[in-house]
N, C-alpha and C positions, 0 to 999 in steps of 0.2 A: 274659776279653776279650784277644784277640790283639794284640800290639804292631803299630804302623804299619809298613808296608814301609820299608826303609832309604832309598830315594830320596825318599819323602814326608817322612821325618824330616829329611833333609838340606835339602829345600826349605823346610820349616817353620823350621828353624834359620837358614837364610839370610835368609828374610823377617824373622824376629825381629831378626837382626843389623842388617839394612838399616833397619828401623824405629827401632832404637835409635840408629843413627848419624844418621838424619834428625832425630830429636828433639834430639840433641846440637847439630846445626847450628841448629835452631830456637831453642834456648835462648840462643845467642849474641846473637840480635837480638830476643828476646821483648819486652824492655822498650821497644823503640823501634817496635814494630809500630803501635801506636795513636797514638804521639806524633810519629812521623816518616814511616813508610811510607804510612799512610793519608792524612795531611794533604798531603804532597808530591804524592802521586798525584792527589788531588783538585785541587790547584793546577795541576799540569801539564796535566790534561785540560781544565781551564777556560781556561787561557791559550793552548793550542795550537789552530791552525786545523786541525781534524781532517779526515782524508781521508773524503770522502763514501762511498767504496766499501770502505774497509778500516778503518773507525772502531774496531770492536771489537778487531781484530788489533793495531792500533797501540797501543791502550790497554793491552792485556795486555803487550805488549813493553816499554812505558814503565814499567809497574809492576815488571816483572821486572828491568829495568835499575836502577831505584832500589834494589830489594832487594839485588842483587849488591853495589852500592857501599856500602849500609848495612852489609851483612855484613862487607865489607872494613874499614870504620871500626870496627865492634864488635870484630873480632879484634885490630886494632892497639891498641885501648883496653884490652882485657882481658888480653892477654899482657904488657902493660907493668907492671902491678902487681896480680897475683892476690890479694895479701893485702888490698887495698882491698875487693875483692868479697867476700872472706871475712867482712868486717864488715857490708857493706851488702846484698849479694845472694849469699848462700851457695849458692843453687840453680843458679847459672851453671856451665857445664861445667868450668872449671878448679878453682874451690874445692870443687865437689862430687865431683871425681875422675873425671868422665866422659871426660876427655881429659888427656893429659900436656902439660906446657908445651912440650916438644920437638915434639910432633905439632901443637900449636897454632901454633907458629912455621912449621912446614911448610905448614900450611893457610893461614896468612897470605900466604905467598909465592904459593901457588896461587891465592888469591883475587885478588891484584893482577894476575897474568897473565891470569886469566879475565876480569876487568873490562876490561882493555886489549884483549884479543882480541875480546870481544863488542862493545865500542865501535867497534873498527876495522871491524867488519862493517857499521856504520851510517854510515861516512864520516868524513872528516877532522875536522869540527866536533865530533862526539860523542867521537871519540878524543882530541882536544885537551882537551876538558872532563874526560874520565876521567884523562888523564895529569896534568893540573894538580891534580885531586883527590888522586891518589896521592902527589904531592909535598907537598900541604898536610897530609896525615895525619901524617907524621913530624915536620913542623914544629910541629904541634899537640901531639903526644905527646912524642917524644924530645927536641925542643928546648924543651919546656915552655911552648908557647904558651897552654896551658890553665891555667897557674899564676897568672896575674893577670887580674882581671876585665875590664880594657880589651882586652887582646889576645884573651882568650877570647871576648868578645862579637863582636869584629870578625872573628875567624877562623871562628866559628860562622856568621856572616852570609855570609861568602864560601863556606863549605862548602855551606850551604843553596842558594846561587846555583848551585853546581855541580850539585847534585841537580836543581834546577829547570830549568837550561839543558839538560842532557843528556836528561832525560825529556820536556821540552817539544818538543825537536827530534825525538825518536823518535815522539812522539804526533802530530806534524804531518804534513800531506800532502807538504810540502817539507822534507826533512831536511838540506838543505845550508845553511840559514840561518834565523835567527829573524826573524819579522816585527816590525813596530813595536809591536804590542800585546804580544807575548810579551816583547820586550826591556824595555818599560816596566813590565810586571807584575813581572818578575824584579828590576828595579832598585828598585822600590818595596818588594817583600817583603824584599829585602836590607837596605834602610835601616830598615825596621820591626824586623827581627830584631836589627840592630846596637844598637838602643836598648831592646829589650825582652827579649832572650833570657835575661837573668838570671832570668827566670821559671822556668827549668828547674833552677836551682841551689838553690832553697830546700829541696827534698826531699833533697838530698845534702850538707847542711851537715856532718853528723857525719863522713862519709867523707872529704870534702874537707879538713876540719880535720886529720884524721889524717895526710894526705900533704902538708900544708903549702900547699895552694892558697889563694890570696887572692881568692876570689870576692866579688861585691858583697854577698851576704847575710852573709858572714863579716866583711868589712871594715866594713860599715855595716849592722848587723843590724836596726836599727829604721827608718832612713831608706830602706833598700832595699825595705821592705814597702810603701812609698808609691809606688814607681816604676811598678808595673804599672798602677795606676789612672790615674796622670797621663799616662803615655806612650800607653796604649791609647785614652784619651779624646781626646788630641791627634791621634793618627793617624786615629781615627774621624772627627773633625771635618775633617781634611784630605781624606780619601777621599770622604766624602759631599758635601763642598763642590764637588768638581770633576765630579760626576755630576748628571744630571737624574733624580733618583729621588724617589719619593713620600714623604710625611711618615711613613707607617707603616714603610717600610724604614729610614729614617733613625733613627726612634725605636728600632727593633729593634737596629740596630748599636750605638747608644749604650748601650742597656740591657744588651746582652751584655758590652760593655767594662766597664760599671759593676759588673756582677755578678762578673766575673772579678777585677777589681781589689779589690773589697770582700772577696772570699773570701781573697785573699792577706793582707790586712791583719788580718782578724778570726779566721780559722781557720788555725792554724799547726802542726798535727801533721804528721808525714810523710805519712800517708794523705790528709789534707786538701790538702797541697801537691801530691801526685800527681794528685788529681782536678782541682785548680785548673790544673795544667799541661796536662792534657788539654783543659779548657775554654779555656785560653789559645790552644792551637793552633786550635781552632774559631773563636775570636774574631778571630784574626789572618788566617786564610785566607778566612773567609766574606765580609768586605767587599771582597776582591780579585776575586771572581767576575765582577762587571760588566766587568772588563777582557777576559774571555774569552767564549766562546760555548758552553760545554759545558752 
């Protein structure tokens, strides 16, 4: 069997290299696809008054914008302390050796510039959101905003508001301003996250302990297990009380909150907490959809 012609060999090698690089980029954000990208996209498309003529195009652009900023956050997080990932997530690009720390820092700078440029293309409001997010990230990482549970919760809520604000603007027919519905939805989701986002910390207790973080599950290991069920039920009561929805929908919202809260309290392995966190995202965002019209 004769070997392939040299041009075809080069093309095949180039395709293989590009595929490898693309997979490396994917691995930076793999953990947050189902817990951040999908839920935030669902929220943005529900809260935004979508363009009747460019509905699909705006939706795709909003999802892409979220992914770019999620990628920027993931890079900043993972270049800060690769050894932490070596313990918790050894498959990530840095601990697995798919990329050097020096090149990851270069990619981080490129990601910041790309996020700002893409946001600038959508106007001042989106650019302002992206710029604020880019400032928030080093405050969260380099200034150790994630080291204490109170600042961690609050900064996560603000970061999520940035995700939601930028993507909602991009998904909207008018990208120059948020309407009342979008503003209210983002305010409510930020308040909910500020009081419940510790749900993401249960699965990372071992790694957080190694680097000295004082998350709620570490500081109050037993009491914190009760917070998801209490806060989710209270927020479900608040949200359903201000809508005119039927009894079946109300029961569904409360049942979902009860299931998620009960899971956190009874099932405590890392895998259990990962599944509980996924369900938490569903339970938080599903009751907010009556704010929007998607």
